[in-house]
C-alpha atoms as an extended CHARMM CRD file, in Angstrom:
* protein
*
        76  EXT
         1         1  UNK       CA             20.9200000000      172.8210000000      -37.3430000000  PROA      1               0.0000000000
         2         2  UNK       CA             22.6900000000      173.2640000000      -40.7770000000  PROA      2               0.0000000000
         3         3  UNK       CA             23.3410000000      176.3170000000      -42.8390000000  PROA      3               0.0000000000
         4         4  UNK       CA             21.5300000000      176.7490000000      -46.1050000000  PROA      4               0.0000000000
         5         5  UNK       CA             23.8860000000      176.2990000000      -49.0510000000  PROA      5               0.0000000000
         6         6  UNK       CA             23.1980000000      179.8080000000      -50.3920000000  PROA      6               0.0000000000
         7         7  UNK       CA             24.5380000000      181.2830000000      -47.1560000000  PROA      7               0.0000000000
         8         8  UNK       CA             27.7470000000      179.3540000000      -47.0530000000  PROA      8               0.0000000000
         9         9  UNK       CA             30.9460000000      181.0920000000      -47.9180000000  PROA      9               0.0000000000
        10        10  UNK       CA             33.0750000000      179.7710000000      -50.7500000000  PROA      10              0.0000000000
        11        11  UNK       CA             35.9140000000      179.2120000000      -48.1660000000  PROA      11              0.0000000000
        12        12  UNK       CA             38.4400000000      181.5180000000      -49.9620000000  PROA      12              0.0000000000
        13        13  UNK       CA             38.5010000000      185.3060000000      -50.3420000000  PROA      13              0.0000000000
        14        14  UNK       CA             37.9480000000      186.6020000000      -53.8350000000  PROA      14              0.0000000000
        15        15  UNK       CA             40.3550000000      189.3950000000      -53.3340000000  PROA      15              0.0000000000
        16        16  UNK       CA             43.7220000000      190.1770000000      -51.4300000000  PROA      16              0.0000000000
        17        17  UNK       CA             43.4910000000      190.8770000000      -47.8180000000  PROA      17              0.0000000000
        18        18  UNK       CA             44.8790000000      194.2290000000      -46.6120000000  PROA      18              0.0000000000
        19        19  UNK       CA             45.3030000000      193.1640000000      -43.0290000000  PROA      19              0.0000000000
        20        20  UNK       CA             47.6700000000      190.4820000000      -41.8270000000  PROA      20              0.0000000000
        21        21  UNK       CA             47.4120000000      188.3350000000      -38.6720000000  PROA      21              0.0000000000
        22        22  UNK       CA             50.0810000000      188.5930000000      -36.0760000000  PROA      22              0.0000000000
        23        23  UNK       CA             51.7220000000      185.3320000000      -37.0740000000  PROA      23              0.0000000000
        24        24  UNK       CA             51.7570000000      186.3600000000      -40.7590000000  PROA      24              0.0000000000
        25        25  UNK       CA             53.4250000000      189.7300000000      -39.8070000000  PROA      25              0.0000000000
        26        26  UNK       CA             56.0430000000      187.8770000000      -37.6500000000  PROA      26              0.0000000000
        27        27  UNK       CA             56.7710000000      185.4220000000      -40.3780000000  PROA      27              0.0000000000
        28        28  UNK       CA             57.3750000000      188.3050000000      -42.8650000000  PROA      28              0.0000000000
        29        29  UNK       CA             59.5260000000      190.1120000000      -40.4060000000  PROA      29              0.0000000000
        30        30  UNK       CA             61.5740000000      187.0360000000      -39.7710000000  PROA      30              0.0000000000
        31        31  UNK       CA             62.1060000000      186.6680000000      -43.5740000000  PROA      31              0.0000000000
        32        32  UNK       CA             63.3480000000      190.2260000000      -43.7210000000  PROA      32              0.0000000000
        33        33  UNK       CA             65.4450000000      189.7210000000      -40.5340000000  PROA      33              0.0000000000
        34        34  UNK       CA             63.6800000000      192.4090000000      -38.6430000000  PROA      34              0.0000000000
        35        35  UNK       CA             62.3130000000      190.2260000000      -35.8670000000  PROA      35              0.0000000000
        36        36  UNK       CA             64.2350000000      187.7020000000      -33.6810000000  PROA      36              0.0000000000
        37        37  UNK       CA             63.0530000000      185.0280000000      -31.2700000000  PROA      37              0.0000000000
        38        38  UNK       CA             62.4550000000      186.6200000000      -27.9430000000  PROA      38              0.0000000000
        39        39  UNK       CA             61.4400000000      189.9940000000      -29.2560000000  PROA      39              0.0000000000
        40        40  UNK       CA             57.9760000000      191.2790000000      -28.0440000000  PROA      40              0.0000000000
        41        41  UNK       CA             55.0190000000      190.2870000000      -30.1190000000  PROA      41              0.0000000000
        42        42  UNK       CA             53.1130000000      193.4470000000      -29.1760000000  PROA      42              0.0000000000
        43        43  UNK       CA             53.7900000000      196.6480000000      -31.0460000000  PROA      43              0.0000000000
        44        44  UNK       CA             55.1780000000      194.9990000000      -34.1920000000  PROA      44              0.0000000000
        45        45  UNK       CA             56.3550000000      197.4010000000      -36.9460000000  PROA      45              0.0000000000
        46        46  UNK       CA             54.1660000000      197.8300000000      -39.9990000000  PROA      46              0.0000000000
        47        47  UNK       CA             54.5570000000      195.3150000000      -42.8880000000  PROA      47              0.0000000000
        48        48  UNK       CA             53.6710000000      196.1500000000      -46.4380000000  PROA      48              0.0000000000
        49        49  UNK       CA             51.2570000000      193.7370000000      -47.9880000000  PROA      49              0.0000000000
        50        50  UNK       CA             52.5020000000      192.2900000000      -51.3280000000  PROA      50              0.0000000000
        51        51  UNK       CA             49.6660000000      192.4110000000      -53.8200000000  PROA      51              0.0000000000
        52        52  UNK       CA             49.5240000000      189.9410000000      -56.5910000000  PROA      52              0.0000000000
        53        53  UNK       CA             48.9310000000      191.3610000000      -60.0480000000  PROA      53              0.0000000000
        54        54  UNK       CA             48.2290000000      189.3010000000      -63.0120000000  PROA      54              0.0000000000
        55        55  UNK       CA             50.1340000000      190.1850000000      -66.1570000000  PROA      55              0.0000000000
        56        56  UNK       CA             48.1930000000      191.1730000000      -69.1030000000  PROA      56              0.0000000000
        57        57  UNK       CA             48.4110000000      188.8440000000      -72.0470000000  PROA      57              0.0000000000
        58        58  UNK       CA             50.3960000000      190.2350000000      -74.9640000000  PROA      58              0.0000000000
        59        59  UNK       CA             48.9690000000      189.8740000000      -78.4310000000  PROA      59              0.0000000000
        60        60  UNK       CA             50.9000000000      187.5410000000      -80.5970000000  PROA      60              0.0000000000
        61        61  UNK       CA             52.9530000000      189.0160000000      -83.4280000000  PROA      61              0.0000000000
        62        62  UNK       CA             51.2260000000      186.8050000000      -85.9270000000  PROA      62              0.0000000000
        63        63  UNK       CA             47.8770000000      188.1820000000      -84.9750000000  PROA      63              0.0000000000
        64        64  UNK       CA             49.1110000000      191.7780000000      -85.2350000000  PROA      64              0.0000000000
        65        65  UNK       CA             50.5430000000      191.0390000000      -88.6390000000  PROA      65              0.0000000000
        66        66  UNK       CA             47.2850000000      189.6710000000      -89.8990000000  PROA      66              0.0000000000
        67        67  UNK       CA             45.3010000000      192.5990000000      -88.5390000000  PROA      67              0.0000000000
        68        68  UNK       CA             47.8120000000      195.0240000000      -90.1920000000  PROA      68              0.0000000000
        69        69  UNK       CA             47.2940000000      193.2420000000      -93.5260000000  PROA      69              0.0000000000
        70        70  UNK       CA             43.5600000000      193.4460000000      -93.2550000000  PROA      70              0.0000000000
        71        71  UNK       CA             43.6670000000      197.0920000000      -92.4030000000  PROA      71              0.0000000000
        72        72  UNK       CA             45.9140000000      197.9610000000      -95.3100000000  PROA      72              0.0000000000
        73        73  UNK       CA             43.7710000000      195.9710000000      -97.7650000000  PROA      73              0.0000000000
        74        74  UNK       CA             40.6250000000      197.6610000000      -96.4540000000  PROA      74              0.0000000000
        75        75  UNK       CA             42.0560000000      201.1470000000      -96.8440000000  PROA      75              0.0000000000
        76        76  UNK       CA             43.1950000000      200.6370000000     -100.4230000000  PROA      76              0.0000000000
């Protein structure tokens, strides 16, 4: 039996996960040299999740200059 298309998930999360799997935690710990081969995999130390933030677009200087000209003309 197939799943109705409205019930299917998109396949990717729309936001950042706050919980990592054990293998993801081990990989991060290896990168930071806090875990070595042979260390126990149970009781791993906490790992901070890096959140991705999108940079806000800065207004172009030309646009700001044009807006300033329009405002000064309107106030005169």
